[in-house]
FIKOLZA-1660 file (N, C-alpha, C; in steps of 0.1 Angstrom, whole numbers, plus 5000, padded with zeros to 4 digits):
% residues 237
   i   px   py   pz ch aa at
   1 4841 4963 4893  A  M  N
   1 4830 4973 4897  A  M CA
   1 4819 4966 4904  A  M  C
   2 4815 4954 4899  A  W  N
   2 4804 4947 4905  A  W CA
   2 4807 4943 4920  A  W  C
   3 4819 4939 4923  A  R  N
   3 4823 4936 4937  A  R CA
   3 4823 4948 4946  A  R  C
   4 4827 4959 4940  A  I  N
   4 4827 4972 4949  A  I CA
   4 4813 4975 4953  A  I  C
   5 4803 4974 4943  A  I  N
   5 4789 4976 4947  A  I CA
   5 4784 4966 4957  A  I  C
   6 4788 4953 4955  A  Y  N
   6 4784 4943 4964  A  Y CA
   6 4790 4945 4978  A  Y  C
   7 4802 4950 4979  A  M  N
   7 4808 4953 4992  A  M CA
   7 4801 4964 4999  A  M  C
   8 4797 4974 4991  A  V  N
   8 4790 4986 4997  A  V CA
   8 4777 4981 5002  A  V  C
   9 4770 4973 4995  A  L  N
   9 4756 4968 4999  A  L CA
   9 4757 4959 5011  A  L  C
  10 4768 4951 5012  A  M  N
  10 4770 4942 5023  A  M CA
  10 4774 4949 5036  A  M  C
  11 4778 4961 5034  A  N  N
  11 4783 4969 5046  A  N CA
  11 4776 4982 5048  A  N  C
  12 4764 4982 5042  A  L  N
  12 4756 4995 5041  A  L CA
  12 4753 5000 5055  A  L  C
  13 4750 4991 5065  A  F  N
  13 4747 4996 5078  A  F CA
  13 4759 5002 5085  A  F  C
  14 4770 4996 5083  A  H  N
  14 4782 5000 5090  A  H CA
  14 4789 5012 5084  A  H  C
  15 4787 5014 5071  A  A  N
  15 4795 5024 5063  A  A CA
  15 4794 5038 5069  A  A  C
  16 4782 5043 5073  A  P  N
  16 4781 5056 5078  A  P CA
  16 4789 5058 5091  A  P  C
  17 4789 5047 5100  A  I  N
  17 4796 5048 5112  A  I CA
  17 4811 5048 5109  A  I  C
  18 4816 5040 5100  A  W  N
  18 4830 5040 5096  A  W CA
  18 4834 5054 5091  A  W  C
  19 4826 5059 5082  A  L  N
  19 4829 5072 5077  A  L CA
  19 4831 5083 5087  A  L  C
  20 4821 5082 5097  A  Y  N
  20 4821 5092 5108  A  Y CA
  20 4834 5091 5116  A  Y  C
  21 4836 5078 5121  A  K  N
  21 4847 5076 5130  A  K CA
  21 4861 5079 5124  A  K  C
  22 4862 5073 5112  A  I  N
  22 4875 5075 5105  A  I CA
  22 4877 5090 5101  A  I  C
  23 4866 5096 5097  A  G  N
  23 4867 5111 5094  A  G CA
  23 4872 5119 5106  A  G  C
  24 4867 5115 5118  A  R  N
  24 4872 5122 5130  A  R CA
  24 4887 5119 5133  A  R  C
  25 4891 5107 5130  A  M  N
  25 4905 5103 5132  A  M CA
  25 4914 5111 5123  A  M  C
  26 4909 5115 5112  A  G  N
  26 4917 5123 5102  A  G CA
  26 4919 5137 5106  A  G  C
  27 4912 5142 5116  A  R  N
  27 4914 5156 5120  A  R CA
  27 4927 5158 5128  A  R  C
  28 4933 5170 5126  A  P  N
  28 4946 5173 5132  A  P CA
  28 4946 5171 5148  A  P  C
  29 4934 5175 5154  A  E  N
  29 4933 5175 5168  A  E CA
  29 4930 5161 5174  A  E  C
  30 4928 5151 5165  A  D  N
  30 4925 5137 5170  A  D CA
  30 4936 5132 5179  A  D  C
  31 4932 5125 5190  A  R  N
  31 4942 5121 5200  A  R CA
  31 4945 5106 5199  A  R  C
  32 4939 5099 5190  A  H  N
  32 4942 5085 5189  A  H CA
  32 4957 5083 5184  A  H  C
  33 4963 5073 5189  A  T  N
  33 4977 5070 5184  A  T CA
  33 4976 5064 5170  A  T  C
  34 4987 5064 5162  A  K  N
  34 4986 5058 5149  A  K CA
  34 4983 5043 5150  A  K  C
  35 4988 5037 5160  A  E  N
  35 4985 5023 5162  A  E CA
  35 4970 5020 5164  A  E  C
  36 4963 5029 5172  A  E  N
  36 4949 5028 5174  A  E CA
  36 4941 5030 5161  A  E  C
  37 4945 5040 5154  A  R  N
  37 4939 5043 5141  A  R CA
  37 4940 5032 5131  A  R  C
  38 4952 5027 5131  A  Y  N
  38 4955 5016 5122  A  Y CA
  38 4947 5003 5125  A  Y  C
  39 4947 5000 5138  A  E  N
  39 4939 4988 5143  A  E CA
  39 4925 4989 5139  A  E  C
  40 4919 5001 5140  A  Y  N
  40 4905 5003 5137  A  Y CA
  40 4902 5001 5122  A  Y  C
  41 4911 5007 5114  A  I  N
  41 4910 5006 5099  A  I CA
  41 4912 4992 5094  A  I  C
  42 4922 4985 5100  A  A  N
  42 4925 4971 5096  A  A CA
  42 4913 4962 5099  A  A  C
  43 4907 4964 5111  A  K  N
  43 4895 4956 5114  A  K CA
  43 4884 4958 5105  A  K  C
  44 4881 4971 5101  A  M  N
  44 4871 4974 5091  A  M CA
  44 4874 4968 5078  A  M  C
  45 4887 4969 5074  A  D  N
  45 4892 4964 5061  A  D CA
  45 4890 4949 5060  A  D  C
  46 4893 4942 5070  A  K  N
  46 4892 4927 5070  A  K CA
  46 4877 4923 5069  A  K  C
  47 4868 4931 5075  A  R  N
  47 4854 4928 5074  A  R CA
  47 4849 4930 5060  A  R  C
  48 4853 4941 5054  A  I  N
  48 4849 4944 5040  A  I CA
  48 4854 4933 5031  A  I  C
  49 4867 4929 5032  A  I  N
  49 4872 4918 5024  A  I CA
  49 4865 4905 5026  A  I  C
  50 4863 4901 5038  A  R  N
  50 4856 4889 5041  A  R CA
  50 4842 4888 5035  A  R  C
  51 4835 4899 5037  A  R  N
  51 4821 4900 5031  A  R CA
  51 4821 4901 5016  A  R  C
  52 4833 4906 5011  A  G  N
  52 4834 4907 4996  A  G CA
  52 4838 4895 4989  A  G  C
  53 4839 4884 4996  A  R  N
  53 4842 4870 4990  A  R CA
  53 4856 4870 4984  A  R  C
  54 4865 4875 4992  A  V  N
  54 4879 4875 4988  A  V CA
  54 4887 4868 4999  A  V  C
  55 4895 4858 4995  A  D  N
  55 4904 4851 5005  A  D CA
  55 4918 4856 5003  A  D  C
  56 4925 4860 5014  A  L  N
  56 4938 4865 5014  A  L CA
  56 4948 4854 5019  A  L  C
  57 4959 4853 5012  A  V  N
  57 4970 4843 5015  A  V CA
  57 4982 4852 5017  A  V  C
  58 4987 4852 5029  A  C  N
  58 4999 4861 5032  A  C CA
  58 5011 4853 5037  A  C  C
  59 5023 4856 5032  A  T  N
  59 5035 4851 5037  A  T CA
  59 5045 4862 5039  A  T  C
  60 5054 4859 5048  A  G  N
  60 5066 4868 5050  A  G CA
  60 5063 4880 5059  A  G  C
  61 5051 4880 5066  A  A  N
  61 5048 4892 5075  A  A CA
  61 5058 4893 5086  A  A  C
  62 5064 4881 5090  A  D  N
  62 5074 4881 5101  A  D CA
  62 5087 4887 5096  A  D  C
  63 5089 4889 5083  A  L  N
  63 5101 4896 5078  A  L CA
  63 5101 4911 5079  A  L  C
  64 5089 4916 5081  A  I  N
  64 5088 4931 5082  A  I CA
  64 5095 4936 5094  A  I  C
  65 5103 4946 5092  A  P  N
  65 5111 4951 5104  A  P CA
  65 5103 4954 5116  A  P  C
  66 5108 4950 5127  A  K  N
  66 5101 4953 5140  A  K CA
  66 5102 4967 5144  A  K  C
  67 5112 4974 5139  A  R  N
  67 5114 4988 5143  A  R CA
  67 5108 4996 5131  A  R  C
  68 5100 5006 5135  A  D  N
  68 5093 5014 5125  A  D CA
  68 5104 5024 5118  A  D  C
  69 5100 5028 5106  A  G  N
  69 5109 5037 5099  A  G CA
  69 5113 5030 5086  A  G  C
  70 5104 5023 5079  A  F  N
  70 5107 5016 5067  A  F CA
  70 5097 5020 5056  A  F  C
  71 5101 5016 5043  A  I  N
  71 5092 5018 5032  A  I CA
  71 5089 5005 5025  A  I  C
  72 5077 5002 5022  A  M  N
  72 5073 4990 5014  A  M CA
  72 5071 4994 5000  A  M  C
  73 5076 4986 4991  A  F  N
  73 5074 4989 4976  A  F CA
  73 5067 4977 4970  A  F  C
  74 5054 4977 4968  A  P  N
  74 5047 4966 4962  A  P CA
  74 5045 4969 4947  A  P  C
  75 5042 4958 4939  A  N  N
  75 5038 4960 4926  A  N CA
  75 5023 4965 4927  A  N  C
  76 5018 4972 4916  A  H  N
  76 5005 4978 4916  A  H CA
  76 4996 4972 4906  A  H  C
  77 4985 4967 4911  A  Q  N
  77 4975 4960 4903  A  Q CA
  77 4961 4967 4903  A  Q  C
  78 4959 4975 4913  A  G  N
  78 4946 4982 4913  A  G CA
  78 4942 4987 4927  A  G  C
  79 4930 4991 4929  A  L  N
  79 4925 4997 4941  A  L CA
  79 4925 4986 4953  A  L  C
  80 4924 4974 4950  A  F  N
  80 4924 4964 4960  A  F CA
  80 4938 4962 4967  A  F  C
  81 4948 4967 4961  A  D  N
  81 4962 4965 4966  A  D CA
  81 4963 4971 4981  A  D  C
  82 4958 4983 4983  A  V  N
  82 4959 4989 4996  A  V CA
  82 4950 4981 5006  A  V  C
  83 4939 4976 5002  A  L  N
  83 4930 4968 5011  A  L CA
  83 4938 4956 5016  A  L  C
  84 4945 4949 5006  A  A  N
  84 4952 4937 5009  A  A CA
  84 4964 4940 5019  A  A  C
  85 4970 4952 5018  A  L  N
  85 4981 4956 5027  A  L CA
  85 4976 4959 5040  A  L  C
  86 4965 4967 5041  A  F  N
  86 4960 4970 5054  A  F CA
  86 4955 4958 5062  A  F  C
  87 4951 4948 5055  A  A  N
  87 4946 4936 5061  A  A CA
  87 4957 4926 5066  A  A  C
  88 4969 4928 5061  A  T  N
  88 4979 4918 5064  A  T CA
  88 4992 4924 5070  A  T  C
  89 4995 4937 5069  A  C  N
  89 5007 4942 5074  A  C CA
  89 5005 4945 5089  A  C  C
  90 5014 4939 5098  A  P  N
  90 5013 4941 5112  A  P CA
  90 5017 4954 5118  A  P  C
  91 5023 4963 5110  A  R  N
  91 5027 4976 5114  A  R CA
  91 5020 4987 5107  A  R  C
  92 5017 4998 5114  A  P  N
  92 5009 5009 5108  A  P CA
  92 5017 5015 5096  A  P  C
  93 5011 5020 5086  A  F  N
  93 5018 5027 5075  A  F CA
  93 5009 5037 5069  A  F  C
  94 5015 5046 5062  A  S  N
  94 5008 5056 5054  A  S CA
  94 5011 5053 5039  A  S  C
  95 5004 5059 5030  A  V  N
  95 5005 5056 5016  A  V CA
  95 5008 5068 5008  A  V  C
  96 5016 5067 4998  A  V  N
  96 5017 5078 4988  A  V CA
  96 5008 5073 4976  A  V  C
  97 4998 5081 4973  A  I  N
  97 4988 5078 4963  A  I CA
  97 4986 5089 4953  A  I  C
  98 4982 5086 4941  A  K  N
  98 4980 5096 4931  A  K CA
  98 4968 5105 4935  A  K  C
  99 4969 5117 4931  A  K  N
  99 4959 5127 4936  A  K CA
  99 4945 5123 4932  A  K  C
 100 4942 5118 4921  A  E  N
 100 4929 5114 4916  A  E CA
 100 4922 5104 4926  A  E  C
 101 4930 5093 4929  A  A  N
 101 4924 5083 4937  A  A CA
 101 4922 5087 4952  A  A  C
 102 4929 5098 4956  A  A  N
 102 4928 5102 4970  A  A CA
 102 4915 5109 4973  A  A  C
 103 4907 5112 4963  A  E  N
 103 4894 5119 4965  A  E CA
 103 4882 5109 4966  A  E  C
 104 4884 5096 4964  A  L  N
 104 4873 5087 4965  A  L CA
 104 4868 5086 4979  A  L  C
 105 4855 5084 4980  A  V  N
 105 4848 5083 4993  A  V CA
 105 4854 5071 5000  A  V  C
 106 4856 5072 5013  A  L  N
 106 4862 5062 5022  A  L CA
 106 4877 5061 5020  A  L  C
 107 4881 5061 5008  A  V  N
 107 4896 5061 5005  A  V CA
 107 4901 5074 5011  A  V  C
 108 4895 5085 5008  A  K  N
 108 4899 5098 5013  A  K CA
 108 4900 5098 5029  A  K  C
 109 4889 5093 5035  A  Q  N
 109 4889 5093 5050  A  Q CA
 109 4900 5084 5056  A  Q  C
 110 4902 5072 5050  A  V  N
 110 4912 5063 5055  A  V CA
 110 4926 5069 5053  A  V  C
 111 4929 5075 5042  A  L  N
 111 4942 5081 5039  A  L CA
 111 4944 5092 5049  A  L  C
 112 4934 5100 5052  A  G  N
 112 4935 5111 5061  A  G CA
 112 4938 5106 5075  A  G  C
 113 4931 5095 5079  A  A  N
 113 4933 5090 5092  A  A CA
 113 4948 5084 5094  A  A  C
 114 4953 5079 5084  A  M  N
 114 4967 5074 5084  A  M CA
 114 4977 5084 5080  A  M  C
 115 4973 5096 5078  A  R  N
 115 4982 5107 5075  A  R CA
 115 4990 5104 5062  A  R  C
 116 4983 5099 5052  A  S  N
 116 4989 5095 5039  A  S CA
 116 4991 5108 5031  A  S  C
 117 4998 5106 5020  A  L  N
 117 5001 5118 5011  A  L CA
 117 4996 5115 4997  A  L  C
 118 4990 5125 4991  A  S  N
 118 4986 5124 4977  A  S CA
 118 4996 5132 4969  A  S  C
 119 4998 5128 4956  A  M  N
 119 5008 5134 4948  A  M CA
 119 5003 5137 4934  A  M  C
 120 5005 5148 4928  A  D  N
 120 5002 5151 4915  A  D CA
 120 5014 5146 4906  A  D  C
 121 5011 5136 4898  A  R  N
 121 5022 5130 4890  A  R CA
 121 5027 5139 4879  A  R  C
 122 5019 5149 4876  A  D  N
 122 5023 5158 4865  A  D CA
 122 5030 5171 4870  A  D  C
 123 5032 5172 4883  A  D  N
 123 5037 5184 4889  A  D CA
 123 5051 5180 4895  A  D  C
 124 5062 5184 4889  A  I  N
 124 5075 5181 4895  A  I CA
 124 5077 5186 4909  A  I  C
 125 5072 5199 4911  A  K  N
 125 5074 5205 4924  A  K CA
 125 5067 5197 4935  A  K  C
 126 5055 5192 4931  A  D  N
 126 5047 5184 4941  A  D CA
 126 5054 5171 4944  A  D  C
 127 5060 5165 4934  A  Q  N
 127 5068 5152 4935  A  Q CA
 127 5080 5155 4945  A  Q  C
 128 5087 5166 4943  A  V  N
 128 5098 5169 4952  A  V CA
 128 5093 5171 4966  A  V  C
 129 5081 5178 4968  A  R  N
 129 5075 5180 4981  A  R CA
 129 5072 5167 4988  A  R  C
 130 5066 5157 4981  A  V  N
 130 5063 5145 4987  A  V CA
 130 5075 5137 4990  A  V  C
 131 5085 5136 4982  A  I  N
 131 5098 5129 4985  A  I CA
 131 5104 5135 4998  A  I  C
 132 5104 5148 4999  A  G  N
 132 5109 5154 5011  A  G CA
 132 5101 5151 5024  A  G  C
 133 5088 5151 5022  A  E  N
 133 5079 5148 5034  A  E CA
 133 5080 5133 5038  A  E  C
 134 5081 5124 5028  A  V  N
 134 5083 5110 5032  A  V CA
 134 5096 5108 5039  A  V  C
 135 5107 5114 5033  A  T  N
 135 5120 5113 5039  A  T CA
 135 5120 5117 5054  A  T  C
 136 5114 5129 5056  A  R  N
 136 5114 5135 5070  A  R CA
 136 5106 5126 5079  A  R  C
 137 5094 5121 5075  A  R  N
 137 5086 5113 5084  A  R CA
 137 5092 5099 5086  A  R  C
 138 5098 5093 5076  A  V  N
 138 5104 5080 5078  A  V CA
 138 5116 5081 5088  A  V  C
 139 5123 5092 5088  A  K  N
 139 5134 5094 5097  A  K CA
 139 5128 5095 5112  A  K  C
 140 5116 5100 5113  A  Q  N
 140 5109 5101 5126  A  Q CA
 140 5102 5088 5130  A  Q  C
 141 5102 5078 5122  A  G  N
 141 5097 5065 5126  A  G CA
 141 5083 5061 5119  A  G  C
 142 5079 5069 5109  A  D  N
 142 5067 5065 5102  A  D CA
 142 5071 5055 5091  A  D  C
 143 5061 5046 5088  A  N  N
 143 5063 5037 5077  A  N CA
 143 5054 5041 5065  A  N  C
 144 5059 5038 5053  A  F  N
 144 5051 5042 5041  A  F CA
 144 5050 5030 5031  A  F  C
 145 5040 5032 5022  A  V  N
 145 5039 5023 5010  A  V CA
 145 5040 5032 4998  A  V  C
 146 5049 5029 4989  A  I  N
 146 5050 5036 4976  A  I CA
 146 5049 5026 4965  A  I  C
 147 5041 5028 4955  A  F  N
 147 5040 5020 4943  A  F CA
 147 5050 5024 4933  A  F  C
 148 5061 5017 4931  A  P  N
 148 5072 5021 4922  A  P CA
 148 5069 5021 4907  A  P  C
 149 5058 5015 4903  A  E  N
 149 5055 5015 4889  A  E CA
 149 5049 5028 4885  A  E  C
 150 5044 5036 4894  A  G  N
 150 5038 5049 4891  A  G CA
 150 5023 5048 4888  A  G  C
 151 5019 5038 4881  A  H  N
 151 5005 5035 4879  A  H CA
 151 5003 5020 4878  A  H  C
 152 4991 5016 4878  A  R  N
 152 4988 5001 4879  A  R CA
 152 4991 4994 4866  A  R  C
 153 4995 4982 4867  A  S  N
 153 4998 4974 4855  A  S CA
 153 4984 4969 4850  A  S  C
 154 4983 4968 4836  A  R  N
 154 4971 4964 4830  A  R CA
 154 4973 4949 4825  A  R  C
 155 4984 4943 4829  A  N  N
 155 4987 4930 4823  A  N CA
 155 4987 4919 4834  A  N  C
 156 4977 4920 4843  A  G  N
 156 4976 4909 4853  A  G CA
 156 4988 4909 4862  A  G  C
 157 4995 4898 4863  A  N  N
 157 5006 4896 4872  A  N CA
 157 5020 4899 4866  A  N  C
 158 5019 4905 4854  A  E  N
 158 5032 4910 4848  A  E CA
 158 5034 4924 4852  A  E  C
 159 5045 4927 4859  A  I  N
 159 5047 4940 4864  A  I CA
 159 5054 4949 4854  A  I  C
 160 5052 4962 4856  A  L  N
 160 5059 4972 4847  A  L CA
 160 5072 4976 4853  A  L  C
 161 5079 4984 4845  A  E  N
 161 5092 4989 4849  A  E CA
 161 5091 4998 4862  A  E  C
 162 5100 4997 4871  A  F  N
 162 5099 5005 4883  A  F CA
 162 5106 5019 4881  A  F  C
 163 5100 5029 4885  A  K  N
 163 5105 5043 4884  A  K CA
 163 5116 5045 4895  A  K  C
 164 5128 5048 4891  A  S  N
 164 5139 5049 4900  A  S CA
 164 5136 5061 4910  A  S  C
 165 5129 5071 4906  A  G  N
 165 5127 5083 4915  A  G CA
 165 5119 5079 4927  A  G  C
 166 5111 5068 4926  A  T  N
 166 5103 5065 4938  A  T CA
 166 5111 5059 4950  A  T  C
 167 5124 5057 4947  A  F  N
 167 5133 5051 4957  A  F CA
 167 5141 5062 4964  A  F  C
 168 5140 5075 4959  A  K  N
 168 5148 5086 4965  A  K CA
 168 5145 5088 4980  A  K  C
 169 5133 5087 4984  A  S  N
 169 5130 5089 4998  A  S CA
 169 5136 5078 5007  A  S  C
 170 5137 5066 5002  A  A  N
 170 5143 5055 5010  A  A CA
 170 5158 5058 5011  A  A  C
 171 5164 5062 5000  A  V  N
 171 5179 5064 5000  A  V CA
 171 5182 5076 5009  A  V  C
 172 5174 5087 5008  A  K  N
 172 5177 5098 5016  A  K CA
 172 5174 5096 5031  A  K  C
 173 5164 5087 5034  A  A  N
 173 5161 5084 5048  A  A CA
 173 5171 5074 5054  A  A  C
 174 5177 5066 5045  A  G  N
 174 5186 5055 5049  A  G CA
 174 5178 5045 5056  A  G  C
 175 5167 5041 5051  A  C  N
 175 5158 5031 5058  A  C CA
 175 5157 5018 5051  A  C  C
 176 5152 5008 5058  A  P  N
 176 5149 4995 5051  A  P CA
 176 5139 4996 5040  A  P  C
 177 5142 4988 5029  A  I  N
 177 5133 4987 5018  A  I CA
 177 5126 4973 5018  A  I  C
 178 5113 4973 5018  A  V  N
 178 5106 4960 5019  A  V CA
 178 5099 4957 5006  A  V  C
 179 5104 4949 4997  A  P  N
 179 5096 4945 4985  A  P CA
 179 5084 4937 4989  A  P  C
 180 5073 4939 4982  A  V  N
 180 5061 4932 4984  A  V CA
 180 5055 4927 4971  A  V  C
 181 5053 4914 4969  A  A  N
 181 5047 4909 4957  A  A CA
 181 5032 4906 4959  A  A  C
 182 5024 4913 4951  A  L  N
 182 5010 4911 4951  A  L CA
 182 5006 4902 4939  A  L  C
 183 4998 4892 4941  A  I  N
 183 4994 4882 4931  A  I CA
 183 4979 4882 4930  A  I  C
 184 4973 4884 4918  A  N  N
 184 4959 4884 4916  A  N CA
 184 4951 4895 4923  A  N  C
 185 4958 4905 4927  A  S  N
 185 4951 4916 4934  A  S CA
 185 4942 4924 4925  A  S  C
 186 4944 4923 4912  A  Y  N
 186 4936 4929 4902  A  Y CA
 186 4922 4923 4900  A  Y  C
 187 4921 4910 4904  A  R  N
 187 4909 4902 4901  A  R CA
 187 4896 4906 4908  A  R  C
 188 4897 4909 4921  A  P  N
 188 4885 4913 4928  A  P CA
 188 4877 4924 4922  A  P  C
 189 4883 4934 4917  A  F  N
 189 4876 4946 4911  A  F CA
 189 4876 4947 4896  A  F  C
 190 4885 4939 4890  A  D  N
 190 4885 4939 4875  A  D CA
 190 4877 4928 4868  A  D  C
 191 4876 4917 4875  A  I  N
 191 4868 4906 4869  A  I CA
 191 4853 4908 4872  A  I  C
 192 4845 4908 4861  A  R  N
 192 4831 4910 4863  A  R CA
 192 4824 4898 4868  A  R  C
 193 4826 4895 4881  A  S  N
 193 4820 4883 4887  A  S CA
 193 4821 4885 4902  A  S  C
 194 4812 4878 4909  A  L  N
 194 4812 4878 4923  A  L CA
 194 4816 4865 4929  A  L  C
 195 4822 4857 4921  A  R  N
 195 4827 4844 4926  A  R CA
 195 4839 4847 4935  A  R  C
 196 4842 4837 4944  A  R  N
 196 4852 4839 4954  A  R CA
 196 4866 4840 4947  A  R  C
 197 4874 4850 4951  A  E  N
 197 4887 4852 4946  A  E CA
 197 4898 4850 4956  A  E  C
 198 4910 4846 4952  A  R  N
 198 4921 4844 4961  A  R CA
 198 4932 4854 4957  A  R  C
 199 4936 4862 4967  A  V  N
 199 4947 4872 4965  A  V CA
 199 4959 4869 4974  A  V  C
 200 4971 4869 4969  A  E  N
 200 4983 4866 4976  A  E CA
 200 4991 4878 4979  A  E  C
 201 4996 4879 4991  A  I  N
 201 5005 4890 4995  A  I CA
 201 5018 4884 5001  A  I  C
 202 5029 4886 4994  A  H  N
 202 5042 4880 4998  A  H CA
 202 5051 4892 5002  A  H  C
 203 5054 4893 5015  A  Y  N
 203 5064 4903 5020  A  Y CA
 203 5078 4896 5019  A  Y  C
 204 5087 4903 5012  A  L  N
 204 5100 4897 5009  A  L CA
 204 5110 4902 5019  A  L  C
 205 5122 4896 5019  A  E  N
 205 5133 4899 5027  A  E CA
 205 5136 4914 5025  A  E  C
 206 5137 4922 5036  A  P  N
 206 5140 4936 5035  A  P CA
 206 5154 4938 5029  A  P  C
 207 5157 4949 5023  A  I  N
 207 5170 4953 5018  A  I CA
 207 5174 4965 5027  A  I  C
 208 5184 4963 5035  A  Y  N
 208 5188 4973 5045  A  Y CA
 208 5199 4983 5039  A  Y  C
 209 5200 4995 5046  A  P  N
 209 5208 5005 5040  A  P CA
 209 5222 5001 5037  A  P  C
 210 5228 4992 5045  A  D  N
 210 5242 4988 5043  A  D CA
 210 5243 4979 5030  A  D  C
 211 5232 4974 5026  A  Q  N
 211 5231 4965 5014  A  Q CA
 211 5230 4973 5001  A  Q  C
 212 5224 4985 5002  A  Y  N
 212 5223 4993 4990  A  Y CA
 212 5231 5006 4990  A  Y  C
 213 5240 5007 5000  A  A  N
 213 5248 5019 5001  A  A CA
 213 5257 5020 4989  A  A  C
 214 5258 5032 4983  A  G  N
 214 5266 5035 4971  A  G CA
 214 5259 5031 4958  A  G  C
 215 5248 5025 4959  A  M  N
 215 5241 5021 4947  A  M CA
 215 5232 5033 4942  A  M  C
 216 5230 5034 4929  A  K  N
 216 5221 5044 4923  A  K CA
 216 5207 5039 4924  A  K  C
 217 5197 5048 4924  A  T  N
 217 5183 5045 4926  A  T CA
 217 5179 5036 4915  A  T  C
 218 5184 5038 4903  A  V  N
 218 5180 5029 4891  A  V CA
 218 5184 5015 4894  A  V  C
 219 5195 5013 4900  A  E  N
 219 5200 4999 4904  A  E CA
 219 5191 4993 4914  A  E  C
 220 5188 5001 4925  A  I  N
 220 5179 4996 4935  A  I CA
 220 5165 4992 4930  A  I  C
 221 5160 5001 4921  A  A  N
 221 5147 4998 4915  A  A CA
 221 5147 4985 4907  A  A  C
 222 5158 4982 4900  A  Q  N
 222 5158 4970 4892  A  Q CA
 222 5159 4957 4901  A  Q  C
 223 5166 4959 4912  A  I  N
 223 5168 4947 4922  A  I CA
 223 5154 4944 4928  A  I  C
 224 5147 4955 4932  A  V  N
 224 5134 4953 4939  A  V CA
 224 5124 4947 4928  A  V  C
 225 5124 4953 4916  A  H  N
 225 5115 4948 4905  A  H CA
 225 5118 4933 4903  A  H  C
 226 5130 4929 4901  A  D  N
 226 5133 4915 4898  A  D CA
 226 5129 4906 4909  A  D  C
 227 5131 4910 4922  A  R  N
 227 5128 4901 4933  A  R CA
 227 5113 4899 4933  A  R  C
 228 5105 4909 4931  A  I  N
 228 5090 4908 4931  A  I CA
 228 5086 4900 4920  A  I  C
 229 5091 4902 4908  A  Q  N
 229 5086 4894 4896  A  Q CA
 229 5090 4879 4898  A  Q  C
 230 5102 4877 4903  A  E  N
 230 5106 4863 4906  A  E CA
 230 5096 4856 4916  A  E  C
 231 5092 4863 4926  A  E  N
 231 5083 4858 4936  A  E CA
 231 5070 4855 4930  A  E  C
 232 5065 4864 4922  A  I  N
 232 5052 4862 4915  A  I CA
 232 5053 4850 4906  A  I  C
 233 5064 4848 4898  A  N  N
 233 5066 4837 4889  A  N CA
 233 5066 4824 4897  A  N  C
 234 5072 4824 4909  A  R  N
 234 5072 4811 4917  A  R CA
 234 5059 4807 4922  A  R  C
 235 5050 4817 4924  A  N  N
 235 5037 4813 4931  A  N CA
 235 5025 4814 4922  A  N  C
 236 5027 4819 4910  A  I  N
 236 5015 4821 4901  A  I CA
 236 5009 4807 4897  A  I  C
 237 4996 4807 4896  A  R  N
 237 4989 4795 4892  A  R CA
 237 4981 4797 4879  A  R  C
% end
């Protein structure tokens, strides 16, 4: 929480401008391309992170499919996760996020600008709606981030079990699955300190449709889970 307050104070002059511009980008009639909207948000995001005394170390960005229409599945450590992804992913993406988090100031505007989706985790009908919407849009060439743990881990770099249902959209869309390992992404906002922190983002080898064809979502979930945990274990300090 201390670092969030610090980031707000360090960007107090720019925040109203960002809110205004990104808010306008979230309107249905906005004419910016998704690439233009993403570029603006990524630039803002990098500035916030830099002024917030956080160093990002990224590997594997070159592994991300060059052709749009894929879904990234990172482990979930907290609010900083999405900031780390916006700052390092070279391709525009939308996010599936829990309904409560989608109402936070600036988060709401950014998600709106990137046409992201909020989901009520306690409403089965809403979950079905989101799965269908993600499937449709991925087929049309949009990229998404889905956190397969369902909620953040409270155990640092130890990840939780992945929910198999979060992979239904990927299977139905027949799209590449990109595992993403986040390391120490919980520290910037969870550690009560303003000392400089290091967060690592490792984009792993995509899993293509022909590689998971015929597999159940529970099997896919376990494969992605294990690859991410193995990558974390290899790089953890």
